[in-house]
TIMI-830346 format. One record per residue: residue in three letters; x, y, z of N, C-alpha, C in turn. Coordinates in steps of 0.05 Angstrom, whole numbers, padded with zeros to 5 digits, always signed. Layout:
N
ALAXYZXYZXYZ...
! end
This chain:
343
MET-00035-00894+00161-00015-00876+00151-00026-00859+00128LYS-00042-00872+00111-00054-00857+00088-00072-00835+00098HIS-00087-00841+00120-00105-00820+00131-00089-00797+00142LEU-00067-00803+00155-00050-00782+00166-00038-00765+00144LEU-00029-00778+00122-00018-00763+00100-00040-00745+00087TRP-00064-00756+00085-00086-00740+00073-00092-00716+00091ILE-00093-00720+00117-00099-00699+00135-00077-00677+00134SER-00051-00686+00132-00029-00667+00130-00031-00650+00105LEU-00037-00663+00082-00040-00649+00057-00063-00629+00058PHE-00085-00638+00071-00109-00620+00073-00102-00595+00090ILE-00087-00599+00112-00079-00576+00128-00061-00557+00113ILE-00042-00568+00098-00024-00551+00082-00040-00535+00061HIS-00059-00549+00048-00076-00536+00028-00092-00513+00040CYS-00104-00518+00064-00120-00498+00077-00102-00474+00085THR-00078-00480+00095-00060-00459+00103-00052-00441+00080LEU-00046-00454+00057-00039-00438+00033-00063-00422+00024PHE-00087-00433+00025-00111-00419+00017-00116-00394+00034ILE-00113-00399+00061-00118-00376+00079-00097-00355+00075SER-00071-00364+00071-00050-00345+00067-00054-00328+00042LYS-00063-00342+00020-00068-00328-00005-00092-00309-00001ALA-00113-00318+00012-00136-00301+00016-00129-00276+00033SER-00112-00281+00054-00104-00258+00071-00088-00238+00054ALA-00070-00248+00037-00055-00230+00020-00073-00213+00002GLN-00093-00227-00009-00112-00212-00027-00127-00191-00011GLU-00134-00197+00014-00149-00178+00030-00132-00154+00037ASN-00105-00157+00037-00088-00135+00044-00078-00119+00020ARG-00091-00121-00003-00084-00106-00026-00108-00096-00041ILE-00105-00073-00053-00125-00062-00071-00112-00058-00098ASN-00123-00070-00118-00111-00068-00145-00123-00045-00160VAL-00106-00028-00172-00114-00006-00188-00113-00013-00218GLU-00133-00004-00232-00134-00009-00261-00113+00008-00275ALA-00097-00003-00292-00074+00010-00305-00082+00036-00319GLY-00070+00058-00311-00075+00084-00325-00101+00097-00318ASN-00117+00085-00300-00144+00095-00294-00143+00112-00269ALA-00144+00139-00272-00142+00157-00249-00166+00152-00229GLU-00190+00148-00239-00213+00144-00222-00209+00118-00205SER-00197+00098-00217-00192+00073-00202-00172+00078-00179LEU-00152+00095-00185-00133+00102-00164-00146+00118-00141LEU-00163+00137-00148-00177+00153-00128-00196+00136-00111LYS-00209+00117-00124-00226+00099-00109-00210+00082-00089ALA-00186+00073-00098-00169+00057-00081-00160+00072-00057ILE-00153+00098-00061-00145+00115-00038-00169+00119-00019ASP-00192+00123-00030-00216+00126-00013-00221+00101+00004GLU-00218+00078-00009-00223+00053+00005-00202+00049+00027ALA-00177+00056+00021-00156+00053+00041-00161+00071+00064ASN-00170+00096+00059-00177+00114+00081-00199+00103+00099SER-00218+00089+00087-00239+00078+00102-00230+00053+00118ARG-00215+00036+00105-00207+00011+00118-00185+00015+00139ASN-00167+00034+00135-00144+00036+00153-00144+00063+00168ASP-00167+00069+00179-00169+00094+00194-00157+00091+00223ALA-00155+00066+00233-00145+00061+00260-00114+00062+00259PRO-00102+00074+00280-00072+00075+00281-00058+00048+00280ALA-00072+00027+00290-00059+00000+00291-00068-00018+00268SER-00077-00006+00246-00086-00021+00223-00063-00038+00212GLU-00069-00061+00200-00049-00078+00186-00041-00064+00160TRP-00018-00071+00151-00008-00059+00126-00027-00065+00103LEU-00033-00045+00087-00051-00048+00064-00037-00037+00039TYR-00037-00053+00018-00022-00045-00006-00041-00036-00028ILE-00036-00012-00039-00050-00003-00063-00031-00008-00086VAL-00037-00027-00103-00019-00037-00124-00025-00021-00149ILE-00006-00006-00159-00010+00012-00181+00008+00004-00205PRO-00004-00007-00226+00012-00015-00249+00023+00009-00264ASN+00042+00004-00282+00053+00025-00299+00030+00039-00314GLY+00033+00065-00318+00013+00081-00332+00013+00109-00321THR+00000+00127-00335-00003+00155-00326-00030+00159-00314TYR-00031+00167-00289-00056+00172-00275-00060+00202-00273ASP-00074+00213-00292-00077+00242-00295-00102+00251-00279LEU-00096+00266-00258-00117+00276-00241-00129+00303-00251GLY-00118+00313-00273-00128+00338-00284-00122+00361-00265GLN-00142+00378-00259-00138+00401-00242-00144+00394-00212ARG-00149+00369-00206-00154+00361-00179-00129+00366-00162VAL-00133+00376-00138-00111+00381-00119-00118+00368-00092LEU-00097+00365-00076-00099+00356-00048-00114+00329-00045THR-00108+00311-00063-00117+00283-00060-00104+00273-00034THR-00120+00265-00014-00109+00261+00013-00111+00232+00022LEU-00088+00223+00032-00086+00197+00045-00088+00201+00075THR-00111+00196+00086-00115+00199+00115-00108+00173+00130ALA-00105+00152+00116-00102+00125+00128-00075+00122+00141ASN-00072+00099+00155-00047+00091+00168-00038+00064+00157HIS-00012+00060+00155-00001+00034+00146-00011+00027+00118VAL-00007+00046+00100-00015+00041+00072+00010+00044+00055VAL+00014+00026+00036+00036+00027+00017+00024+00033-00011LEU+00031+00056-00022+00025+00061-00050+00048+00049-00067LEU+00043+00026-00078+00064+00010-00090+00062+00011-00121GLY+00079+00027-00134+00079+00028-00163+00094+00005-00174GLU+00092+00003-00201+00107-00018-00215+00136-00010-00221SER+00140+00016-00226+00167+00026-00231+00167+00057-00228MET+00190+00067-00219+00192+00096-00214+00187+00112-00239ASP+00198+00103-00261+00197+00119-00286+00170+00117-00301SER+00155+00095-00297+00132+00091-00313+00105+00090-00299THR+00106+00092-00272+00081+00094-00257+00079+00124-00248ILE+00062+00139-00262+00063+00169-00259+00035+00178-00250ILE+00035+00192-00227+00011+00205-00217+00015+00235-00220ARG-00002+00249-00235+00003+00277-00241-00023+00293-00238ASN-00020+00319-00233-00042+00338-00234-00031+00364-00247GLN-00049+00381-00254-00042+00407-00266-00061+00428-00256PRO-00055+00440-00232-00073+00460-00221-00073+00485-00239PRO-00095+00499-00240-00095+00525-00255-00076+00544-00242VAL-00064+00562-00259-00044+00581-00249-00055+00598-00226GLU-00080+00606-00228-00091+00623-00207-00094+00609-00180GLN-00090+00583-00179-00092+00568-00154-00064+00563-00142GLU-00044+00574-00154-00016+00571-00144-00014+00577-00115GLY+00001+00560-00100+00005+00564-00072+00015+00539-00058ILE+00030+00542-00037+00042+00519-00023+00021+00501-00010ALA-00001+00512-00002-00021+00496+00012-00046+00490-00005THR-00044+00495-00031-00068+00493-00048-00064+00476-00073THR-00040+00465-00077-00035+00454-00103-00026+00424-00103ALA-00022+00412-00080-00009+00386-00078-00022+00365-00095THR-00006+00350-00109-00015+00326-00123-00026+00306-00103LEU-00010+00301-00082-00018+00282-00061-00012+00295-00034ARG-00030+00291-00015-00026+00301+00013-00030+00277+00032ILE-00012+00275+00051-00013+00254+00071-00019+00266+00098THR-00038+00255+00113-00043+00263+00140-00041+00240+00160GLY-00039+00215+00150-00037+00192+00167-00009+00186+00176THR-00006+00164+00190+00019+00155+00202+00028+00129+00191ASP+00055+00125+00188+00066+00100+00178+00056+00093+00150ASN+00061+00110+00131+00054+00105+00104+00079+00104+00086CYS+00076+00092+00063+00099+00089+00045+00091+00093+00017LEU+00108+00108+00002+00106+00110-00027+00131+00096-00039GLN+00126+00080-00059+00149+00065-00070+00145+00060-00100ASP+00166+00064-00115+00168+00058-00144+00146+00072-00160LEU+00146+00099-00158+00127+00115-00173+00138+00143-00176THR+00124+00159-00193+00130+00187-00198+00106+00204-00191LEU+00111+00226-00177+00090+00246-00173+00098+00271-00189GLN+00080+00282-00204+00086+00305-00221+00064+00326-00217ASN+00073+00350-00209+00055+00373-00209+00062+00390-00233ALA+00044+00390-00252+00049+00403-00278+00037+00431-00281LEU+00034+00445-00258+00026+00473-00259+00044+00488-00279ASP+00033+00505-00295+00049+00519-00316+00067+00540-00303TYR+00091+00532-00296+00110+00548-00281+00117+00574-00295ASP+00120+00572-00322+00128+00596-00337+00106+00617-00338LYS+00082+00610-00332+00060+00630-00332+00056+00643-00305THR+00070+00633-00285+00068+00646-00258+00088+00669-00257ARG+00085+00687-00238+00102+00711-00237+00122+00709-00214ALA+00115+00721-00192+00134+00722-00170+00139+00694-00158ALA+00120+00677-00159+00123+00650-00148+00109+00629-00166GLY+00118+00605-00163+00106+00583-00178+00104+00558-00160ARG+00092+00561-00137+00091+00540-00117+00072+00518-00126ALA+00083+00495-00131+00068+00472-00141+00079+00447-00127VAL+00064+00437-00107+00073+00416-00090+00066+00389-00101CYS+00085+00370-00102+00079+00343-00109+00069+00327-00085LEU+00083+00330-00062+00075+00316-00038+00076+00335-00014GLN+00052+00339-00002+00050+00355+00022+00045+00335+00045ASP+00065+00332+00062+00063+00311+00083+00058+00323+00110LYS+00033+00321+00119+00025+00330+00145+00024+00306+00165GLY+00032+00283+00156+00033+00260+00173+00060+00256+00186THR+00066+00231+00193+00093+00226+00205+00100+00197+00199ARG+00126+00191+00201+00137+00165+00195+00129+00156+00167THR+00133+00174+00148+00128+00169+00120+00154+00160+00107ILE+00153+00139+00091+00176+00129+00076+00171+00132+00047CYS+00191+00144+00033+00190+00146+00004+00215+00130-00007ARG+00210+00110-00023+00232+00094-00033+00229+00092-00064ARG+00249+00101-00078+00249+00101-00107+00224+00117-00117VAL+00222+00141-00107+00200+00159-00116+00213+00183-00129CYS+00202+00191-00153+00211+00214-00167+00190+00236-00164MET+00198+00261-00158+00180+00283-00156+00188+00305-00175LEU+00169+00312-00193+00175+00331-00214+00158+00356-00211SER+00172+00378-00205+00159+00405-00204+00181+00425-00205PHE+00175+00450-00196+00195+00471-00197+00199+00484-00169GLN+00178+00496-00158+00180+00508-00132+00163+00493-00111ASP+00175+00489-00087+00161+00475-00065+00153+00446-00073THR+00170+00432-00088+00163+00406-00097+00155+00387-00075TYR+00171+00386-00054+00165+00370-00030+00161+00387-00006TYR+00140+00384+00009+00133+00401+00032+00128+00383+00056SER+00146+00383+00075+00142+00368+00100+00128+00386+00120ASP+00102+00382+00123+00085+00401+00136+00076+00391+00164ASN+00095+00381+00180+00089+00372+00207+00112+00380+00224GLU+00108+00397+00244+00130+00407+00261+00144+00385+00276ARG+00131+00363+00282+00143+00341+00296+00146+00316+00278GLY+00143+00319+00252+00143+00297+00234+00170+00283+00231GLN+00169+00257+00225+00193+00242+00217+00188+00230+00190MET+00206+00235+00171+00203+00225+00144+00229+00215+00134TYR+00228+00195+00115+00252+00183+00105+00250+00178+00075PHE+00271+00186+00061+00273+00183+00032+00297+00165+00026GLU+00294+00146+00007+00316+00129-00001+00315+00125-00031ASP+00338+00129-00044+00340+00125-00073+00318+00140-00089CYS+00312+00164-00080+00292+00180-00093+00305+00201-00111GLU+00288+00214-00127+00297+00235-00145+00278+00259-00143ILE+00288+00282-00136+00271+00306-00132+00281+00329-00149HIS+00263+00340-00165+00270+00362-00183+00258+00388-00174GLY+00271+00411-00180+00259+00436-00173+00278+00460-00178THR+00268+00483-00170+00284+00508-00173+00287+00523-00147VAL+00265+00531-00134+00266+00547-00110+00254+00533-00086ASP+00269+00530-00065+00258+00518-00040+00243+00492-00046PHE+00255+00476-00065+00239+00454-00074+00238+00430-00055ILE+00253+00432-00033+00250+00415-00010+00246+00433+00014CYS+00222+00434+00025+00217+00455+00045+00198+00445+00067GLY+00201+00457+00091+00183+00450+00112+00197+00443+00138ALA+00182+00427+00155+00190+00422+00183+00197+00393+00187GLY+00203+00387+00212+00207+00359+00220+00236+00350+00216ASP+00241+00325+00224+00266+00311+00218+00262+00294+00193VAL+00277+00301+00172+00274+00287+00146+00301+00279+00137VAL+00305+00253+00131+00330+00243+00121+00327+00236+00092PHE+00346+00245+00075+00347+00239+00047+00372+00222+00043ASN+00369+00196+00039+00390+00176+00038+00395+00167+00009HIS+00419+00173-00001+00426+00164-00029+00405+00174-00049CYS+00397+00199-00047+00378+00211-00065+00392+00228-00086THR+00378+00233-00108+00387+00250-00130+00370+00275-00130LEU+00383+00298-00129+00370+00324-00130+00377+00338-00155VAL+00357+00347-00170+00362+00360-00196+00352+00389-00195THR+00371+00408-00198+00363+00436-00199+00357+00443-00228GLU+00332+00450-00233+00323+00457-00260+00332+00485-00267HIS+00333+00490-00293+00341+00517-00303+00320+00538-00297ARG+00329+00561-00286+00310+00583-00280+00315+00605-00301SER+00300+00605-00322+00303+00625-00343+00297+00653-00333GLY+00318+00670-00330+00314+00698-00322+00305+00702-00294ARG+00306+00681-00277+00296+00683-00249+00318+00680-00228GLY+00343+00679-00235+00364+00677-00216+00371+00648-00208ARG+00385+00646-00185+00396+00620-00177+00375+00602-00164CYS+00382+00577-00161+00364+00558-00148+00371+00555-00119VAL+00351+00548-00103+00354+00542-00075+00342+00514-00070ILE+00358+00495-00061+00348+00468-00058+00329+00466-00034ALA+00338+00474-00010+00321+00469+00014+00315+00494+00028ALA+00291+00494+00041+00282+00516+00058+00269+00505+00083PRO+00286+00496+00103+00274+00485+00127+00263+00506+00146ARG+00244+00498+00162+00233+00516+00182+00232+00502+00210THR+00253+00486+00215+00254+00469+00238+00248+00484+00264SER+00229+00473+00280+00222+00486+00305+00221+00467+00329LYS+00213+00442+00325+00208+00425+00347+00222+00397+00345THR+00240+00395+00326+00255+00370+00323+00285+00376+00323PRO+00302+00357+00331+00330+00363+00336+00348+00363+00311TRP+00340+00350+00289+00358+00345+00267+00352+00362+00242GLY+00327+00366+00236+00319+00381+00212+00323+00364+00187TYR+00333+00377+00166+00338+00363+00141+00366+00352+00141VAL+00369+00326+00136+00396+00313+00134+00398+00298+00108PHE+00418+00306+00092+00423+00294+00066+00448+00276+00069LEU+00444+00250+00065+00466+00231+00068+00473+00218+00041ASN+00497+00222+00032+00507+00209+00007+00489+00215-00017CYS+00480+00240-00020+00463+00248-00042+00480+00260-00065SER+00468+00261-00088+00480+00273-00112+00464+00297-00122ILE+00478+00318-00131+00464+00341-00141+00471+00345-00171TYR+00450+00343-00188+00454+00349-00216+00444+00377-00222ASN+00458+00391-00238+00452+00419-00243+00445+00423-00273GLU+00422+00436-00278+00413+00440-00305+00418+00468-00316GLY+00436+00483-00304+00444+00508-00316+00447+00531-00296SER+00428+00536-00280+00429+00558-00261+00447+00552-00238SER+00459+00572-00226+00475+00568-00201+00456+00562-00179PHE+00466+00552-00156+00449+00543-00135+00463+00546-00108VAL+00447+00545-00086+00457+00542-00059+00443+00518-00046TYR+00455+00508-00026+00443+00485-00012+00416+00491+00001ALA+00415+00514+00015+00391+00520+00031+00390+00549+00039ARG+00366+00557+00048+00363+00583+00062+00343+00579+00084GLY+00345+00595+00105+00327+00592+00127+00299+00602+00121TRP+00279+00588+00131+00252+00596+00127+00242+00611+00152ARG+00241+00597+00174+00234+00611+00199+00242+00593+00223ILE+00239+00603+00247+00247+00591+00272+00277+00585+00272SER+00285+00560+00275+00314+00553+00276+00320+00531+00256PRO+00321+00538+00231+00324+00517+00210+00351+00503+00212LYS+00349+00476+00208+00373+00459+00208+00375+00444+00182CYS+00398+00444+00170+00402+00431+00144+00431+00422+00142THR+00435+00396+00139+00462+00384+00139+00467+00366+00115TRP+00490+00369+00103+00497+00354+00079+00522+00338+00085ILE+00520+00311+00083+00542+00293+00089+00549+00277+00064ASN+00574+00279+00056+00585+00263+00033+00568+00267+00008THR+00564+00292+00001+00549+00300-00023+00566+00299-00048THR+00555+00289-00070+00569+00289-00096+00558+00312-00113LEU+00575+00330-00121+00567+00352-00139+00575+00346-00167LEU+00556+00345-00185+00563+00340-00213+00573+00365-00227SER+00565+00388-00217+00575+00414-00227+00584+00432-00204PRO+00607+00426-00192+00615+00441-00168+00618+00471-00173ASP+00624+00479-00197+00627+00507-00203+00601+00522-00202LYS+00578+00508-00202+00552+00521-00201+00543+00527-00172LEU+00556+00515-00153+00549+00520-00125+00560+00548-00117ASP+00542+00565-00107+00550+00592-00100+00572+00592-00079ALA+00589+00612-00079+00612+00613-00061+00603+00612-00031THR+00579+00623-00025+00570+00623+00003+00560+00596+00011ARG+00553+00579-00009+00543+00552-00005+00515+00551+00006PHE+00509+00568+00025+00482+00571+00036+00474+00601+00032ASP+00448+00606+00028+00439+00633+00024+00441+00648+00051PRO+00456+00670+00052+00459+00685+00078+00435+00702+00085HIS+00415+00704+00067+00392+00721+00072+00368+00704+00078GLY+00363+00699+00104+00341+00683+00112+00314+00698+00108MET+00293+00683+00105+00267+00695+00100+00256+00707+00126ARG+00257+00693+00148+00246+00704+00173+00264+00698+00197THR+00289+00689+00192+00306+00682+00215+00335+00683+00207ILE+00352+00688+00226+00381+00685+00222+00392+00663+00240ASP+00374+00651+00255+00382+00630+00274+00383+00603+00259SER+00401+00601+00239+00402+00578+00222+00426+00561+00229GLN+00422+00535+00227+00443+00515+00232+00448+00500+00206PHE+00467+00510+00190+00473+00498+00164+00501+00486+00166LYS+00503+00460+00156+00528+00445+00159+00533+00428+00134GLU+00559+00422+00129+00566+00403+00109+00592+00389+00116TYR+00596+00366+00104+00621+00351+00108+00624+00331+00085GLY+00649+00328+00075+00655+00307+00056+00645+00313+00028THR+00641+00338+00021+00631+00344-00006+00652+00338-00027HIS+00644+00326-00049+00664+00318-00070+00652+00319-00097ASP+00669+00318-00118+00658+00318-00145+00654+00289-00154TYR+00645+00285-00179+00637+00258-00188+00661+00239-00190GLU+00685+00250-00189+00709+00233-00189+00720+00228-00161GLY+00705+00237-00141+00713+00233-00114+00732+00253-00102ARG+00739+00274-00117+00757+00295-00107+00742+00314-00089SER+00754+00321-00066+00742+00339-00047+00737+00367-00060VAL+00713+00378-00056+00707+00405-00064+00696+00420-00040MET+00704+00412-00017+00694+00425+00008+00717+00442+00019PRO+00711+00467+00025+00732+00484+00037+00739+00475+00065ALA+00763+00483+00074+00771+00476+00101+00753+00491+00121SER+00743+00514+00113+00726+00531+00131+00708+00547+00113ASN+00683+00552+00123+00665+00569+00109+00649+00585+00130VAL+00659+00608+00136+00646+00625+00156+00626+00643+00141LEU+00602+00641+00150+00580+00654+00136+00565+00673+00155THR+00560+00697+00146+00545+00717+00162+00517+00719+00152LEU+00498+00709+00167+00470+00710+00160+00459+00737+00168THR+00442+00748+00150+00431+00775+00155+00401+00775+00152LEU+00388+00791+00168+00359+00796+00166+00354+00824+00176ARG+00348+00842+00158+00346+00870+00165+00371+00880+00179ASP+00369+00888+00205+00392+00898+00219+00406+00877+00236GLU+00396+00852+00235+00407+00830+00251+00428+00815+00235THR+00448+00804+00250+00467+00787+00237+00474+00763+00255ASN+00483+00742+00243+00491+00718+00258+00513+00704+00242THR+00537+00701+00254+00559+00689+00240+00562+00659+00249ILE+00564+00642+00229+00565+00613+00234+00588+00600+00218GLU+00598+00578+00227+00616+00561+00212+00600+00537+00201THR+00601+00534+00175+00584+00513+00163+00598+00487+00158VAL+00625+00486+00160+00639+00461+00155+00643+00446+00181LEU+00634+00421+00181+00636+00403+00204+00664+00391+00206SER+00672+00383+00230+00696+00367+00233+00688+00337+00228LYS+00707+00321+00224+00702+00292+00219+00687+00280+00243LYS+00695+00288+00267+00682+00277+00291+00653+00286+00292GLU+00648+00312+00286+00620+00322+00286+00603+00308+00265ALA+00615+00303+00242+00600+00290+00220+00591+00262+00227ARG+00606+00248+00244+00600+00220+00251+00573+00219+00267ARG+00564+00241+00277+00539+00241+00292+00515+00235+00274TYR+00518+00241+00249+00495+00240+00231+00491+00212+00219THR+00479+00195+00236+00473+00168+00227+00443+00163+00231LEU+00432+00144+00216+00404+00138+00218+00396+00128+00245LYS+00415+00113+00257+00409+00102+00284+00406+00124+00305ARG+00422+00146+00301+00419+00168+00320+00395+00185+00314ILE+00390+00190+00289+00368+00208+00281+00341+00195+00287PHE+00338+00169+00281+00313+00155+00285+00318+00130+00304PRO+00324+00135+00329+00331+00113+00347+00307+00094+00352GLN+00283+00104+00351+00259+00087+00356+00245+00078+00331TRP+00254+00088+00308+00241+00081+00283+00262+00078+00262ARG+00266+00054+00252+00287+00049+00232+00275+00044+00204PRO+00269+00065+00190+00256+00062+00164+00273+00048+00144ASP+00300+00050+00147+00318+00037+00128+00316+00007+00130LYS+00306-00003+00152+00303-00032+00156+00277-00043+00147LYS+00258-00026+00140+00232-00034+00132+00231-00038+00101THR+00221-00061+00093+00220-00067+00064+00191-00074+00057PHE+00183-00067+00033+00155-00071+00024+00156-00084-00004SER+00142-00107-00006+00140-00120-00032+00112-00130-00036LEU+00105-00135-00060+00077-00142-00067+00068-00168-00053PRO+00047-00166-00038+00037-00190-00024+00026-00210-00045ARG+00033-00235-00042+00025-00255-00061+00001-00271-00052
! end
């Protein structure tokens, strides 16, 4: 019996050792506040997880500021990687491109090209000097050319083009995130769901109103869908969205407006950039006390040069019920996926 007990204890010990070793193999630890350590970790992840069927790999990022300086387009090409910060407010990855490098495709703090990646509990900041730019101040925090990306408790700080979904067939999911900006600060393609997120429209000194979203939906059925989000306003008036090109789709369900009087009467910008074929919708909009601030009807005439297109932007209750995560992502349920530090 003693021999059997010893053998059992030995097996348990070996199992725990193997489990611990496996957990250590699936994580890369970053030195607190060390930007070079972070960049090396991303390079290692790109090398280790280049295969589509790679096991999940965690880049563990302690609280601290990871200042990339003028470096842009730090790229995660890997698959199944979790950039796991310690906290949204205190794990900060930032860059500050020179003003002359301003542009939607040239400034990103982080760029993703891989599949099935996750950002969690961290802040991305693009600190391009917005006030020194003229006609535009495009400074991207995250340029996502990948697909099935999950952002959970991620804060993005910039002004114009803060988040750029740059994949026509991409699927992306945001949960409990906070995104700041002024113009088109959520822009791009694909089916992207923002679930219980906070959107902050920053003040535009002398530059007019803010525009939250600029979708360019072309090859996906849903476009941008905002579910149970809150909009904080820092002074300037704003609209929900304007069309970028192709057939942009943007839907707001059960939105909380902290400053309802700052939402423009049109609610969406009627002047599209390259299209009038826009599908803009909302339902259940209310103020912070839960009182409805949604009109019974909002007929909007979109214009582009000599073309016009008249749409109704208010959904019926029955139509609004279509907008569920199960319908939007029937084969991929990002809300069911959880990520925690491997022990």
